[in-house]
Biopython code that builds the backbone (N, CA, C, O; Angstrom):
import numpy as np
from Bio.PDB.StructureBuilder import StructureBuilder

atoms = [
    (1, "MET", "N", (54.985, -87.714, -27.759)),
    (1, "MET", "CA", (54.640, -86.696, -29.074)),
    (1, "MET", "C", (55.732, -86.715, -30.017)),
    (1, "MET", "O", (55.567, -87.149, -31.157)),
    (2, "ARG", "N", (57.028, -86.194, -29.538)),
    (2, "ARG", "CA", (58.062, -86.374, -30.592)),
    (2, "ARG", "C", (58.118, -87.973, -31.256)),
    (2, "ARG", "O", (58.345, -88.226, -32.439)),
    (3, "LEU", "N", (57.897, -88.799, -30.357)),
    (3, "LEU", "CA", (57.890, -90.228, -31.134)),
    (3, "LEU", "C", (56.976, -90.441, -32.087)),
    (3, "LEU", "O", (57.225, -91.097, -33.099)),
    (4, "CYS", "N", (55.798, -89.881, -31.830)),
    (4, "CYS", "CA", (54.717, -89.971, -32.625)),
    (4, "CYS", "C", (55.013, -89.240, -33.776)),
    (4, "CYS", "O", (54.667, -89.771, -34.831)),
    (5, "LEU", "N", (55.601, -88.091, -33.843)),
    (5, "LEU", "CA", (55.884, -87.170, -35.083)),
    (5, "LEU", "C", (56.812, -87.802, -36.030)),
    (5, "LEU", "O", (56.667, -87.781, -37.253)),
    (6, "LEU", "N", (57.874, -88.423, -35.327)),
    (6, "LEU", "CA", (58.953, -89.187, -36.206)),
    (6, "LEU", "C", (58.244, -90.312, -36.736)),
    (6, "LEU", "O", (58.519, -90.614, -37.897)),
    (7, "PHE", "N", (57.399, -90.987, -36.137)),
    (7, "PHE", "CA", (56.947, -92.297, -36.843)),
    (7, "PHE", "C", (55.977, -91.661, -38.172)),
    (7, "PHE", "O", (55.846, -92.267, -39.235)),
    (8, "ILE", "N", (55.500, -90.656, -37.942)),
    (8, "ILE", "CA", (54.674, -90.225, -38.996)),
    (8, "ILE", "C", (55.326, -89.706, -40.188)),
    (8, "ILE", "O", (54.876, -89.744, -41.333)),
    (9, "ALA", "N", (56.578, -89.154, -39.749)),
    (9, "ALA", "CA", (57.720, -88.609, -40.774)),
    (9, "ALA", "C", (58.149, -89.766, -41.545)),
    (9, "ALA", "O", (58.178, -89.636, -42.769)),
    (10, "LEU", "N", (58.534, -91.029, -40.955)),
    (10, "LEU", "CA", (59.096, -92.096, -41.200)),
    (10, "LEU", "C", (58.144, -92.587, -42.358)),
    (10, "LEU", "O", (58.656, -92.704, -43.471)),
    (11, "SER", "N", (56.799, -92.887, -42.200)),
    (11, "SER", "CA", (55.824, -93.523, -42.764)),
    (11, "SER", "C", (55.704, -92.685, -44.064)),
    (11, "SER", "O", (55.696, -93.274, -45.145)),
    (12, "LEU", "N", (55.611, -91.341, -44.002)),
    (12, "LEU", "CA", (55.415, -90.534, -45.297)),
    (12, "LEU", "C", (56.593, -90.724, -46.190)),
    (12, "LEU", "O", (56.481, -90.751, -47.416)),
    (13, "THR", "N", (57.997, -90.886, -45.403)),
    (13, "THR", "CA", (58.853, -91.068, -46.317)),
    (13, "THR", "C", (58.703, -92.267, -47.235)),
    (13, "THR", "O", (58.773, -92.199, -48.462)),
    (14, "GLN", "N", (58.503, -93.314, -46.568)),
    (14, "GLN", "CA", (58.202, -94.819, -47.260)),
    (14, "GLN", "C", (57.091, -94.520, -48.215)),
    (14, "GLN", "O", (57.449, -94.573, -49.392)),
    (15, "ILE", "N", (55.760, -94.202, -48.001)),
    (15, "ILE", "CA", (54.866, -93.801, -48.873)),
    (15, "ILE", "C", (55.307, -93.056, -50.195)),
    (15, "ILE", "O", (54.893, -93.454, -51.284)),
    (16, "LEU", "N", (56.103, -92.034, -50.090)),
    (16, "LEU", "CA", (56.580, -91.285, -51.208)),
    (16, "LEU", "C", (57.576, -91.887, -51.998)),
    (16, "LEU", "O", (57.660, -91.780, -53.222)),
    (17, "ALA", "N", (58.501, -92.669, -51.095)),
    (17, "ALA", "CA", (59.354, -93.494, -51.852)),
    (17, "ALA", "C", (58.979, -94.562, -52.884)),
    (17, "ALA", "O", (59.583, -94.748, -53.940)),
    (18, "SER", "N", (57.825, -95.292, -52.418)),
    (18, "SER", "CA", (57.180, -96.409, -53.366)),
    (18, "SER", "C", (56.225, -95.749, -54.499)),
    (18, "SER", "O", (55.938, -96.370, -55.522)),
    (19, "VAL", "N", (55.801, -94.558, -54.254)),
    (19, "VAL", "CA", (55.269, -93.694, -55.321)),
    (19, "VAL", "C", (56.282, -93.466, -56.238)),
    (19, "VAL", "O", (56.103, -93.965, -57.349)),
    (20, "SER", "N", (57.239, -92.875, -56.064)),
    (20, "SER", "CA", (58.323, -92.407, -56.955)),
    (20, "SER", "C", (58.954, -93.610, -57.654)),
    (20, "SER", "O", (59.300, -93.451, -58.825)),
    (21, "TYR", "N", (59.146, -94.815, -57.060)),
    (21, "TYR", "CA", (59.728, -95.865, -57.719)),
    (21, "TYR", "C", (59.039, -96.278, -59.313)),
    (21, "TYR", "O", (59.608, -96.560, -60.368)),
    (22, "SER", "N", (57.742, -96.186, -59.004)),
    (22, "SER", "CA", (57.041, -96.630, -60.449)),
    (22, "SER", "C", (57.184, -95.382, -61.448)),
    (22, "SER", "O", (57.061, -95.489, -62.668)),
    (23, "GLN", "N", (57.433, -94.304, -60.841)),
    (23, "GLN", "CA", (57.391, -93.293, -62.126)),
    (23, "GLN", "C", (59.036, -92.990, -62.240)),
    (23, "GLN", "O", (59.327, -92.118, -63.059)),
    (24, "SER", "N", (59.927, -93.492, -61.653)),
    (24, "SER", "CA", (61.265, -93.241, -61.906)),
    (24, "SER", "C", (61.739, -94.492, -62.672)),
    (24, "SER", "O", (62.320, -94.297, -63.740)),
    (25, "THR", "N", (61.576, -95.603, -62.294)),
    (25, "THR", "CA", (62.117, -96.752, -62.732)),
    (25, "THR", "C", (61.830, -96.912, -64.437)),
    (25, "THR", "O", (60.695, -96.956, -64.912)),
    (26, "SER", "N", (62.835, -96.973, -65.080)),
    (26, "SER", "CA", (62.630, -97.309, -66.699)),
    (26, "SER", "C", (63.217, -98.579, -67.070)),
    (26, "SER", "O", (64.129, -99.098, -66.425)),
    (27, "MET", "N", (62.650, -99.125, -68.201)),
    (27, "MET", "CA", (63.249, -100.351, -68.634)),
    (27, "MET", "C", (63.370, -100.249, -70.088)),
    (27, "MET", "O", (62.914, -99.312, -70.742)),
    (28, "SER", "N", (64.084, -101.379, -70.629)),
    (28, "SER", "CA", (64.281, -101.622, -72.052)),
    (28, "SER", "C", (64.007, -102.984, -72.127)),
    (28, "SER", "O", (64.579, -103.788, -71.391)),
    (29, "LEU", "N", (63.115, -103.335, -73.021)),
    (29, "LEU", "CA", (62.601, -104.550, -73.440)),
    (29, "LEU", "C", (62.397, -104.941, -74.719)),
    (29, "LEU", "O", (61.613, -104.231, -75.349)),
    (30, "ARG", "N", (62.961, -106.035, -75.393)),
    (30, "ARG", "CA", (62.838, -106.314, -76.775)),
    (30, "ARG", "C", (62.620, -107.874, -76.790)),
    (30, "ARG", "O", (63.477, -108.730, -76.568)),
    (31, "MET", "N", (61.229, -108.069, -77.112)),
    (31, "MET", "CA", (60.956, -109.593, -77.050)),
    (31, "MET", "C", (59.877, -109.539, -78.234)),
    (31, "MET", "O", (58.972, -108.731, -78.440)),
    (32, "ASN", "N", (60.237, -110.543, -78.856)),
    (32, "ASN", "CA", (59.280, -111.206, -80.220)),
    (32, "ASN", "C", (58.561, -112.497, -80.075)),
    (32, "ASN", "O", (59.110, -113.467, -79.552)),
    (33, "ASN", "N", (57.238, -112.535, -80.566)),
    (33, "ASN", "CA", (56.670, -113.673, -80.285)),
    (33, "ASN", "C", (56.572, -114.490, -79.127)),
    (33, "ASN", "O", (56.592, -115.719, -79.198)),
    (34, "VAL", "N", (56.450, -113.769, -77.914)),
    (34, "VAL", "CA", (56.351, -114.417, -76.470)),
    (34, "VAL", "C", (54.886, -114.103, -75.968)),
    (34, "VAL", "O", (54.073, -113.272, -76.370)),
    (35, "SER", "N", (54.819, -115.015, -74.984)),
    (35, "SER", "CA", (53.558, -114.688, -74.397)),
    (35, "SER", "C", (53.542, -113.510, -73.370)),
    (35, "SER", "O", (54.599, -113.033, -72.958)),
    (36, "ILE", "N", (52.387, -113.075, -72.987)),
    (36, "ILE", "CA", (52.261, -112.006, -72.099)),
    (36, "ILE", "C", (52.944, -112.584, -70.723)),
    (36, "ILE", "O", (53.676, -111.885, -70.023)),
    (37, "GLU", "N", (52.685, -113.655, -70.487)),
    (37, "GLU", "CA", (53.237, -114.194, -69.167)),
    (37, "GLU", "C", (54.892, -114.058, -69.162)),
    (37, "GLU", "O", (55.457, -113.599, -68.169)),
    (38, "GLU", "N", (55.534, -114.429, -70.179)),
    (38, "GLU", "CA", (56.825, -114.213, -70.402)),
    (38, "GLU", "C", (57.368, -112.725, -70.081)),
    (38, "GLU", "O", (58.284, -112.379, -69.334)),
    (39, "VAL", "N", (56.601, -112.047, -70.798)),
    (39, "VAL", "CA", (56.862, -110.484, -70.517)),
    (39, "VAL", "C", (56.839, -110.009, -69.306)),
    (39, "VAL", "O", (57.742, -109.274, -68.907)),
    (40, "LEU", "N", (55.684, -110.401, -68.454)),
    (40, "LEU", "CA", (55.406, -109.882, -67.086)),
    (40, "LEU", "C", (56.633, -110.768, -66.240)),
    (40, "LEU", "O", (57.325, -110.220, -65.382)),
    (41, "ASN", "N", (56.750, -111.858, -66.524)),
    (41, "ASN", "CA", (58.059, -112.635, -65.582)),
    (41, "ASN", "C", (59.299, -111.652, -66.118)),
    (41, "ASN", "O", (59.868, -110.958, -65.275)),
    (42, "GLN", "N", (59.662, -111.596, -67.323)),
    (42, "GLN", "CA", (61.022, -110.601, -67.454)),
    (42, "GLN", "C", (60.887, -109.219, -66.781)),
    (42, "GLN", "O", (61.956, -108.723, -66.425)),
    (43, "ILE", "N", (59.830, -108.549, -66.556)),
    (43, "ILE", "CA", (59.565, -107.473, -65.926)),
    (43, "ILE", "C", (59.904, -107.523, -64.577)),
    (43, "ILE", "O", (60.637, -106.690, -64.043)),
    (44, "GLU", "N", (59.240, -108.764, -63.831)),
    (44, "GLU", "CA", (59.463, -108.945, -62.448)),
    (44, "GLU", "C", (61.153, -109.308, -62.193)),
    (44, "GLU", "O", (61.757, -108.954, -61.180)),
    (45, "GLU", "N", (61.753, -110.064, -63.299)),
    (45, "GLU", "CA", (63.263, -110.255, -63.245)),
    (45, "GLU", "C", (64.096, -108.998, -63.023)),
    (45, "GLU", "O", (65.014, -108.904, -62.208)),
    (46, "ASP", "N", (63.606, -107.911, -63.961)),
    (46, "ASP", "CA", (64.426, -106.886, -64.357)),
    (46, "ASP", "C", (64.179, -105.553, -63.245)),
    (46, "ASP", "O", (65.028, -104.672, -63.106)),
    (47, "THR", "N", (62.950, -105.574, -62.536)),
    (47, "THR", "CA", (62.629, -104.795, -61.631)),
    (47, "THR", "C", (62.266, -105.282, -60.522)),
    (47, "THR", "O", (62.487, -106.482, -60.362)),
    (48, "GLU", "N", (61.671, -104.596, -59.529)),
    (48, "GLU", "CA", (61.278, -104.895, -58.353)),
    (48, "GLU", "C", (59.602, -104.947, -58.410)),
    (48, "GLU", "O", (59.049, -105.085, -57.319)),
    (49, "PHE", "N", (58.937, -104.868, -59.344)),
    (49, "PHE", "CA", (57.647, -105.016, -59.354)),
    (49, "PHE", "C", (57.198, -106.497, -59.442)),
    (49, "PHE", "O", (57.788, -107.373, -60.075)),
    (50, "ARG", "N", (55.969, -106.660, -58.653)),
    (50, "ARG", "CA", (55.461, -108.020, -58.987)),
    (50, "ARG", "C", (53.860, -108.049, -59.408)),
    (50, "ARG", "O", (53.094, -107.173, -59.006)),
    (51, "PHE", "N", (53.494, -108.971, -60.124)),
    (51, "PHE", "CA", (52.131, -109.017, -60.696)),
    (51, "PHE", "C", (51.407, -109.815, -60.035)),
    (51, "PHE", "O", (51.821, -110.812, -59.444)),
    (52, "LEU", "N", (50.083, -109.367, -60.098)),
    (52, "LEU", "CA", (48.926, -110.302, -59.539)),
    (52, "LEU", "C", (47.893, -110.231, -60.428)),
    (52, "LEU", "O", (47.496, -109.133, -60.818)),
    (53, "TYR", "N", (47.344, -111.377, -60.848)),
    (53, "TYR", "CA", (46.353, -111.441, -61.966)),
    (53, "TYR", "C", (45.818, -113.171, -61.536)),
    (53, "TYR", "O", (46.292, -114.082, -60.858)),
    (54, "ASN", "N", (44.513, -112.955, -62.410)),
    (54, "ASN", "CA", (43.968, -114.479, -62.351)),
    (54, "ASN", "C", (43.955, -114.842, -64.015)),
    (54, "ASN", "O", (43.523, -114.154, -64.940)),
    (55, "LYS", "N", (44.547, -116.087, -64.041)),
    (55, "LYS", "CA", (44.676, -116.602, -65.394)),
    (55, "LYS", "C", (43.258, -116.750, -66.139)),
    (55, "LYS", "O", (43.198, -116.758, -67.369)),
    (56, "LYS", "N", (42.179, -116.859, -65.361)),
    (56, "LYS", "CA", (40.927, -117.053, -65.873)),
    (56, "LYS", "C", (40.389, -115.755, -66.751)),
    (56, "LYS", "O", (39.709, -115.809, -67.776)),
    (57, "ILE", "N", (40.870, -114.590, -66.082)),
    (57, "ILE", "CA", (40.383, -113.265, -66.618)),
    (57, "ILE", "C", (41.637, -112.936, -67.600)),
    (57, "ILE", "O", (41.327, -112.804, -68.784)),
    (58, "VAL", "N", (42.699, -112.821, -67.345)),
    (58, "VAL", "CA", (43.874, -112.105, -68.100)),
    (58, "VAL", "C", (44.545, -113.374, -69.074)),
    (58, "VAL", "O", (45.136, -114.395, -68.724)),
    (59, "ASP", "N", (44.258, -112.953, -70.187)),
    (59, "ASP", "CA", (44.806, -114.159, -71.246)),
    (59, "ASP", "C", (46.200, -113.807, -71.257)),
    (59, "ASP", "O", (46.693, -112.936, -71.975)),
    (60, "VAL", "N", (46.929, -114.662, -70.269)),
    (60, "VAL", "CA", (48.618, -114.538, -70.369)),
    (60, "VAL", "C", (49.261, -115.239, -71.638)),
    (60, "VAL", "O", (50.416, -114.985, -71.983)),
    (61, "GLU", "N", (48.398, -116.191, -72.356)),
    (61, "GLU", "CA", (49.046, -117.038, -73.164)),
    (61, "GLU", "C", (49.149, -116.156, -74.641)),
    (61, "GLU", "O", (49.779, -116.526, -75.631)),
    (62, "ARG", "N", (48.491, -115.105, -74.530)),
    (62, "ARG", "CA", (48.527, -114.479, -75.818)),
    (62, "ARG", "C", (50.181, -114.179, -76.158)),
    (62, "ARG", "O", (51.067, -113.956, -75.334)),
    (63, "GLU", "N", (50.288, -114.245, -77.533)),
    (63, "GLU", "CA", (51.713, -113.648, -78.177)),
    (63, "GLU", "C", (51.666, -112.435, -78.528)),
    (63, "GLU", "O", (50.724, -111.963, -79.165)),
    (64, "VAL", "N", (52.721, -111.758, -78.138)),
    (64, "VAL", "CA", (52.907, -110.176, -78.366)),
    (64, "VAL", "C", (54.255, -110.127, -78.580)),
    (64, "VAL", "O", (55.023, -111.020, -78.220)),
    (65, "ASN", "N", (54.685, -108.814, -79.327)),
    (65, "ASN", "CA", (56.058, -108.435, -79.496)),
    (65, "ASN", "C", (56.140, -107.111, -78.734)),
    (65, "ASN", "O", (55.274, -106.260, -78.936)),
    (66, "VAL", "N", (57.051, -106.910, -77.941)),
    (66, "VAL", "CA", (57.283, -105.675, -77.121)),
    (66, "VAL", "C", (58.583, -105.006, -77.392)),
    (66, "VAL", "O", (59.590, -105.713, -77.343)),
    (67, "SER", "N", (58.698, -103.812, -77.656)),
    (67, "SER", "CA", (59.661, -102.948, -78.241)),
    (67, "SER", "C", (59.790, -101.899, -77.121)),
    (67, "SER", "O", (58.903, -101.051, -77.219)),
    (68, "ALA", "N", (60.669, -101.691, -76.037)),
    (68, "ALA", "CA", (60.628, -100.715, -75.218)),
    (68, "ALA", "C", (61.861, -100.173, -75.093)),
    (68, "ALA", "O", (62.788, -100.945, -74.849)),
    (69, "ASP", "N", (62.120, -98.788, -75.230)),
    (69, "ASP", "CA", (63.501, -98.489, -74.990)),
    (69, "ASP", "C", (63.439, -97.403, -73.945)),
    (69, "ASP", "O", (62.973, -96.344, -74.365)),
    (70, "ASN", "N", (63.792, -97.427, -72.723)),
    (70, "ASN", "CA", (63.786, -96.623, -71.380)),
    (70, "ASN", "C", (62.475, -95.944, -71.355)),
    (70, "ASN", "O", (62.292, -94.735, -71.497)),
    (71, "LYS", "N", (61.475, -96.967, -71.135)),
    (71, "LYS", "CA", (60.251, -96.424, -70.751)),
    (71, "LYS", "C", (59.979, -96.975, -69.357)),
    (71, "LYS", "O", (60.446, -97.988, -68.838)),
    (72, "ASN", "N", (59.127, -96.091, -68.872)),
    (72, "ASN", "CA", (58.591, -96.548, -67.382)),
    (72, "ASN", "C", (57.387, -97.552, -67.374)),
    (72, "ASN", "O", (56.886, -97.943, -68.428)),
    (73, "ILE", "N", (57.017, -97.887, -66.346)),
    (73, "ILE", "CA", (56.355, -99.228, -66.392)),
    (73, "ILE", "C", (54.933, -98.854, -67.105)),
    (73, "ILE", "O", (54.478, -99.567, -67.999)),
    (74, "ALA", "N", (54.326, -97.781, -66.679)),
    (74, "ALA", "CA", (53.044, -97.336, -67.271)),
    (74, "ALA", "C", (53.094, -97.378, -68.610)),
    (74, "ALA", "O", (52.226, -97.982, -69.240)),
    (75, "GLU", "N", (54.190, -96.697, -69.259)),
    (75, "GLU", "CA", (53.940, -96.771, -70.718)),
    (75, "GLU", "C", (54.292, -98.211, -71.201)),
    (75, "GLU", "O", (53.798, -98.461, -72.301)),
    (76, "VAL", "N", (54.962, -99.133, -70.696)),
    (76, "VAL", "CA", (55.008, -100.507, -71.072)),
    (76, "VAL", "C", (53.841, -101.301, -71.206)),
    (76, "VAL", "O", (53.434, -101.964, -72.160)),
    (77, "LEU", "N", (53.334, -101.089, -69.958)),
    (77, "LEU", "CA", (51.629, -101.840, -69.695)),
    (77, "LEU", "C", (50.664, -101.241, -70.695)),
    (77, "LEU", "O", (49.824, -101.918, -71.289)),
    (78, "ASN", "N", (50.833, -99.865, -70.860)),
    (78, "ASN", "CA", (49.568, -99.366, -71.437)),
    (78, "ASN", "C", (49.830, -99.871, -73.028)),
    (78, "ASN", "O", (48.815, -100.040, -73.704)),
    (79, "ASN", "N", (51.108, -100.115, -73.642)),
    (79, "ASN", "CA", (51.274, -100.739, -74.981)),
    (79, "ASN", "C", (50.922, -102.187, -74.909)),
    (79, "ASN", "O", (50.337, -102.642, -75.892)),
    (80, "LEU", "N", (51.203, -103.066, -73.819)),
    (80, "LEU", "CA", (51.122, -104.228, -73.625)),
    (80, "LEU", "C", (49.495, -104.776, -73.700)),
    (80, "LEU", "O", (49.063, -105.791, -74.246)),
    (81, "PHE", "N", (48.815, -103.788, -72.996)),
    (81, "PHE", "CA", (47.251, -104.171, -72.690)),
    (81, "PHE", "C", (46.540, -103.202, -73.569)),
    (81, "PHE", "O", (45.374, -103.041, -73.208)),
    (82, "GLU", "N", (46.899, -102.487, -74.644)),
    (82, "GLU", "CA", (45.989, -101.754, -75.448)),
    (82, "GLU", "C", (45.176, -102.525, -76.156)),
    (82, "GLU", "O", (45.581, -103.558, -76.691)),
    (83, "ASN", "N", (43.897, -102.093, -76.240)),
    (83, "ASN", "CA", (42.614, -102.807, -76.685)),
    (83, "ASN", "C", (42.534, -104.163, -76.655)),
    (83, "ASN", "O", (42.334, -104.941, -77.587)),
    (84, "THR", "N", (42.756, -104.433, -75.191)),
    (84, "THR", "CA", (42.629, -105.909, -74.622)),
    (84, "THR", "C", (41.361, -105.976, -73.813)),
    (84, "THR", "O", (40.601, -106.941, -73.727)),
    (85, "GLY", "N", (41.245, -104.717, -73.194)),
    (85, "GLY", "CA", (40.068, -104.919, -72.118)),
    (85, "GLY", "C", (40.937, -105.280, -70.827)),
    (85, "GLY", "O", (40.224, -105.709, -69.920)),
    (86, "ILE", "N", (41.934, -105.233, -70.595)),
    (86, "ILE", "CA", (42.825, -105.517, -69.298)),
    (86, "ILE", "C", (43.206, -104.115, -68.823)),
    (86, "ILE", "O", (43.657, -103.285, -69.613)),
    (87, "SER", "N", (43.007, -103.839, -67.434)),
    (87, "SER", "CA", (43.261, -102.830, -66.909)),
    (87, "SER", "C", (44.244, -102.955, -65.794)),
    (87, "SER", "O", (44.189, -104.075, -65.285)),
    (88, "TYR", "N", (45.215, -102.079, -65.198)),
    (88, "TYR", "CA", (46.096, -102.333, -64.177)),
    (88, "TYR", "C", (46.099, -101.318, -63.198)),
    (88, "TYR", "O", (45.726, -100.191, -63.520)),
    (89, "SER", "N", (46.513, -101.589, -61.911)),
    (89, "SER", "CA", (46.691, -100.790, -61.126)),
    (89, "SER", "C", (48.091, -100.854, -60.305)),
    (89, "SER", "O", (48.457, -101.963, -59.917)),
    (90, "ILE", "N", (48.757, -99.909, -60.071)),
    (90, "ILE", "CA", (50.116, -99.904, -59.468)),
    (90, "ILE", "C", (49.893, -99.442, -58.019)),
    (90, "ILE", "O", (49.248, -98.426, -57.759)),
    (91, "ASN", "N", (50.421, -100.185, -57.141)),
    (91, "ASN", "CA", (50.256, -99.991, -55.927)),
    (91, "ASN", "C", (51.848, -100.053, -54.996)),
    (91, "ASN", "O", (52.145, -100.943, -54.200)),
    (92, "GLY", "N", (52.499, -99.150, -55.271)),
    (92, "GLY", "CA", (54.114, -99.538, -54.666)),
    (92, "GLY", "C", (54.458, -100.150, -55.719)),
    (92, "GLY", "O", (54.215, -99.774, -56.866)),
    (93, "ARG", "N", (55.130, -101.273, -55.349)),
    (93, "ARG", "CA", (55.767, -102.232, -56.378)),
    (93, "ARG", "C", (54.735, -103.633, -56.769)),
    (93, "ARG", "O", (55.144, -104.667, -57.296)),
    (94, "GLN", "N", (53.702, -103.425, -56.470)),
    (94, "GLN", "CA", (52.709, -104.445, -56.837)),
    (94, "GLN", "C", (51.632, -103.832, -57.800)),
    (94, "GLN", "O", (50.967, -102.806, -57.651)),
    (95, "ILE", "N", (51.641, -104.890, -59.001)),
    (95, "ILE", "CA", (50.766, -104.334, -60.045)),
    (95, "ILE", "C", (49.592, -105.362, -60.071)),
    (95, "ILE", "O", (49.757, -106.582, -60.076)),
    (96, "VAL", "N", (48.454, -104.759, -60.087)),
    (96, "VAL", "CA", (47.362, -105.891, -60.163)),
    (96, "VAL", "C", (46.499, -105.640, -61.503)),
    (96, "VAL", "O", (45.843, -104.627, -61.746)),
    (97, "LEU", "N", (46.637, -106.746, -62.293)),
    (97, "LEU", "CA", (45.630, -106.721, -63.590)),
    (97, "LEU", "C", (44.324, -107.204, -63.356)),
    (97, "LEU", "O", (44.113, -108.037, -62.475)),
    (98, "ASN", "N", (43.308, -106.683, -64.174)),
    (98, "ASN", "CA", (42.159, -107.067, -63.965)),
    (98, "ASN", "C", (41.434, -106.915, -65.394)),
    (98, "ASN", "O", (42.127, -106.446, -66.297)),
    (99, "LYS", "N", (40.097, -107.269, -65.683)),
    (99, "LYS", "CA", (39.316, -106.938, -66.907)),
    (99, "LYS", "C", (38.346, -105.788, -66.510)),
    (99, "LYS", "O", (37.734, -105.657, -65.450)),
    (100, "ILE", "N", (38.349, -104.933, -67.683)),
    (100, "ILE", "CA", (37.420, -103.928, -67.539)),
    (100, "ILE", "C", (36.124, -104.349, -68.410)),
    (100, "ILE", "O", (36.182, -104.785, -69.560)),
    (101, "GLY", "N", (34.727, -104.105, -67.519)),
    (101, "GLY", "CA", (33.654, -104.834, -68.145)),
    (101, "GLY", "C", (33.017, -103.697, -69.120)),
    (101, "GLY", "O", (33.549, -102.603, -69.303)),
    (102, "ALA", "N", (31.964, -104.062, -69.636)),
    (102, "ALA", "CA", (31.245, -103.366, -70.671)),
    (102, "ALA", "C", (31.034, -101.846, -70.402)),
    (102, "ALA", "O", (31.178, -100.880, -71.150)),
    (103, "ASP", "N", (30.641, -101.936, -69.081)),
    (103, "ASP", "CA", (30.471, -100.485, -68.472)),
    (103, "ASP", "C", (31.768, -99.726, -68.121)),
    (103, "ASP", "O", (31.642, -98.588, -67.668)),
    (104, "GLY", "N", (32.854, -100.182, -68.266)),
    (104, "GLY", "CA", (34.115, -99.324, -68.139)),
    (104, "GLY", "C", (34.557, -99.564, -66.707)),
    (104, "GLY", "O", (35.595, -99.013, -66.341)),
    (105, "LEU", "N", (33.907, -100.298, -65.890)),
    (105, "LEU", "CA", (34.282, -100.586, -64.525)),
    (105, "LEU", "C", (35.157, -101.943, -64.419)),
    (105, "LEU", "O", (34.951, -102.887, -65.182)),
    (106, "LEU", "N", (35.921, -101.960, -63.643)),
    (106, "LEU", "CA", (36.584, -103.221, -63.199)),
    (106, "LEU", "C", (35.879, -104.267, -62.865)),
    (106, "LEU", "O", (35.209, -104.046, -61.856)),
    (107, "GLN", "N", (35.719, -105.600, -63.414)),
    (107, "GLN", "CA", (34.894, -106.645, -62.848)),
    (107, "GLN", "C", (35.740, -107.424, -61.742)),
    (107, "GLN", "O", (36.923, -107.764, -61.776)),
    (108, "GLN", "N", (34.934, -107.575, -60.914)),
    (108, "GLN", "CA", (35.471, -108.717, -59.721)),
    (108, "GLN", "C", (35.119, -109.942, -59.689)),
    (108, "GLN", "O", (33.929, -110.227, -59.827)),
    (109, "THR", "N", (36.076, -110.911, -59.501)),
    (109, "THR", "CA", (35.637, -112.311, -59.495)),
    (109, "THR", "C", (35.470, -112.685, -58.169)),
    (109, "THR", "O", (36.154, -112.229, -57.252)),
    (110, "ASN", "N", (34.412, -113.655, -58.015)),
    (110, "ASN", "CA", (33.871, -114.086, -56.661)),
    (110, "ASN", "C", (34.994, -115.641, -56.524)),
    (110, "ASN", "O", (35.062, -116.569, -57.329)),
    (111, "LYS", "N", (35.645, -115.487, -55.418)),
    (111, "LYS", "CA", (36.271, -116.832, -55.159)),
    (111, "LYS", "C", (35.516, -117.457, -54.068)),
    (111, "LYS", "O", (35.219, -116.864, -53.030)),
    (112, "ARG", "N", (35.235, -118.598, -54.320)),
    (112, "ARG", "CA", (34.437, -119.376, -53.334)),
    (112, "ARG", "C", (35.241, -120.718, -52.933)),
    (112, "ARG", "O", (34.757, -121.509, -52.125)),
]
sb = StructureBuilder()
sb.init_structure("model")
sb.init_model(0)
sb.init_chain("A")
sb.init_seg("    ")
for serial, (resi, resn, name, xyz) in enumerate(atoms, 1):
    if name == "N":
        sb.init_residue(resn, " ", resi, " ")
    sb.init_atom(name, np.array(xyz, "f"), 0.0, 1.0, " ", f" {name:<3s}", serial, name[0])
structure = sb.get_structure()
């Protein structure tokens, strides 16, 4: 019984630690006329976040200017994907990019 409680306590600690990482990690980026893919790669280099996306859905070749001073990942991504129809979800240190459909729901792709 004590071993079970210890295991639960350790699991909760890990869950809380990963949630707080995305909220507490701040970054500064200044990039001009670069592709979204280059911005995502730079974020991966500077932080412990990893991105998952399908290049057929997310236009990572689009050129952007990014200026972020001491911002958290959500603020950076909100600015990066504003008015693009791209949404993201943060799960620990993994960030999944997807397209929002006309109905406002995430569209799923079928892989065969």
